[in-house]
C-alpha positions as a LaTeX table, in Angstrom:
\begin{tabular}{lrrr}
\hline
Residue & $x$ (\AA) & $y$ (\AA) & $z$ (\AA) \\
\hline
Glu1 & $-8.38$ & 0.46 & $-6.19$ \\
Tyr2 & $-5.75$ & 1.01 & $-8.86$ \\
Tyr3 & $-7.31$ & $-1.48$ & $-11.26$ \\
Gln4 & $-10.78$ & $-0.06$ & $-10.74$ \\
Arg5 & $-9.56$ & 3.35 & $-11.86$ \\
His6 & $-6.86$ & 2.54 & $-14.43$ \\
Val7 & $-7.45$ & $-1.00$ & $-15.72$ \\
Pro8 & $-11.22$ & $-1.58$ & $-15.64$ \\
Ser9 & $-10.85$ & $-4.93$ & $-17.41$ \\
Glu10 & $-9.06$ & $-6.37$ & $-14.33$ \\
Asp11 & $-11.00$ & $-7.92$ & $-11.46$ \\
Val12 & $-11.04$ & $-5.57$ & $-8.45$ \\
Ala13 & $-12.28$ & $-8.11$ & $-5.91$ \\
Cys14 & $-9.95$ & $-9.52$ & $-3.30$ \\
Pro15 & $-9.31$ & $-13.28$ & $-3.49$ \\
Cys16 & $-10.63$ & $-13.50$ & 0.09 \\
Gly17 & $-14.08$ & $-12.52$ & $-1.20$ \\
Lys18 & $-14.21$ & $-8.82$ & $-0.36$ \\
His19 & $-15.77$ & $-6.79$ & $-3.17$ \\
Leu20 & $-12.92$ & $-4.26$ & $-3.49$ \\
Gln21 & $-9.30$ & $-4.94$ & $-2.62$ \\
Thr22 & $-8.04$ & $-1.70$ & $-1.06$ \\
Arg23 & $-4.71$ & $-0.82$ & 0.53 \\
Asp24 & $-6.32$ & $-0.62$ & 3.99 \\
His25 & $-8.03$ & $-3.98$ & 3.48 \\
Ile26 & $-4.75$ & $-5.69$ & 2.57 \\
Leu27 & $-2.78$ & $-4.11$ & 5.41 \\
Leu28 & $-5.33$ & $-4.31$ & 8.22 \\
Asp29 & $-8.11$ & $-6.80$ & 7.47 \\
Cys30 & $-7.50$ & $-9.39$ & 4.75 \\
Glu31 & $-7.36$ & $-12.88$ & 6.20 \\
Arg32 & $-4.83$ & $-13.88$ & 3.52 \\
Tyr33 & $-2.18$ & $-11.84$ & 5.34 \\
Asp34 & $-3.08$ & $-12.51$ & 8.99 \\
Glu35 & 0.07 & $-14.55$ & 9.62 \\
His36 & 2.26 & $-11.67$ & 8.43 \\
Arg37 & 0.76 & $-8.89$ & 10.56 \\
His38 & 3.07 & $-9.75$ & 13.46 \\
His39 & 5.42 & $-7.20$ & 11.86 \\
Phe40 & 2.97 & $-4.51$ & 12.99 \\
Ala41 & 2.81 & $-5.69$ & 16.64 \\
Ala42 & 5.19 & $-3.02$ & 17.95 \\
Leu43 & 3.01 & $-0.31$ & 16.42 \\
Arg44 & $-0.12$ & $-1.16$ & 18.40 \\
Pro45 & $-2.20$ & 0.52 & 19.82 \\
Asp46 & $-1.20$ & 3.38 & 17.49 \\
Leu47 & $-2.03$ & 1.30 & 14.41 \\
Asn48 & $-5.66$ & 2.28 & 13.91 \\
Gly49 & $-5.11$ & 3.20 & 10.27 \\
Thr50 & $-2.42$ & 3.07 & 7.64 \\
His51 & $-1.19$ & 6.60 & 8.35 \\
Val52 & 1.12 & 5.23 & 11.10 \\
Leu53 & 2.61 & 2.74 & 8.63 \\
Leu54 & 3.20 & 5.40 & 6.01 \\
Ser55 & 4.35 & 8.31 & 8.15 \\
Thr56 & 6.86 & 6.97 & 10.67 \\
Arg57 & 10.24 & 5.28 & 10.35 \\
Lys58 & 9.06 & 2.44 & 12.57 \\
Gly59 & 5.92 & 2.05 & 10.46 \\
Ile60 & 7.78 & 2.05 & 7.15 \\
Ser61 & 10.21 & $-0.54$ & 8.47 \\
Ala62 & 7.34 & $-2.77$ & 9.63 \\
Leu63 & 5.55 & $-2.26$ & 6.30 \\
Ala64 & 8.65 & $-3.30$ & 4.33 \\
Lys65 & 8.98 & $-6.48$ & 6.39 \\
Phe66 & 5.27 & $-7.24$ & 5.95 \\
Ile67 & 5.44 & $-6.80$ & 2.16 \\
Gln68 & 8.61 & $-8.89$ & 1.87 \\
Ser69 & 7.25 & $-11.80$ & 3.90 \\
Ser70 & 3.68 & $-11.75$ & 2.58 \\
Gly71 & 3.95 & $-10.88$ & $-1.09$ \\
Ala72 & 1.16 & $-8.33$ & $-0.58$ \\
Phe73 & 0.87 & $-5.78$ & $-3.39$ \\
Thr74 & 2.43 & $-8.10$ & $-5.95$ \\
Lys75 & 0.47 & $-9.24$ & $-8.98$ \\
Thr76 & $-0.10$ & $-12.69$ & $-7.46$ \\
Gly77 & $-0.39$ & $-11.58$ & $-3.82$ \\
Glu78 & 1.73 & $-14.57$ & $-2.84$ \\
Pro79 & 4.94 & $-14.66$ & $-0.79$ \\
Pro80 & 8.18 & $-14.93$ & $-2.73$ \\
Pro81 & 9.63 & $-18.44$ & $-3.05$ \\
Leu82 & 12.03 & $-19.47$ & $-0.31$ \\
Asp83 & 15.70 & $-19.64$ & $-1.26$ \\
Pro84 & 16.98 & $-23.24$ & $-1.24$ \\
\hline
\end{tabular}
């Protein structure tokens, strides 16, 4: 969404094939990050949208763990390299 608005020369499609890579898509739907969504398990069934992730301490903690392990929201969208 950011690139669509602020950097129109950048591709806005998700590498998974979805036309527009949105915050909700990355957090809730994108198959690239399925293996990292276990961080959100304690939030279910309340996790029916990103407002729970962004408005509660438990949600913010789970979101931080998800981002750290997945690399979501980085330029490459890839997890960070493992320390040797």
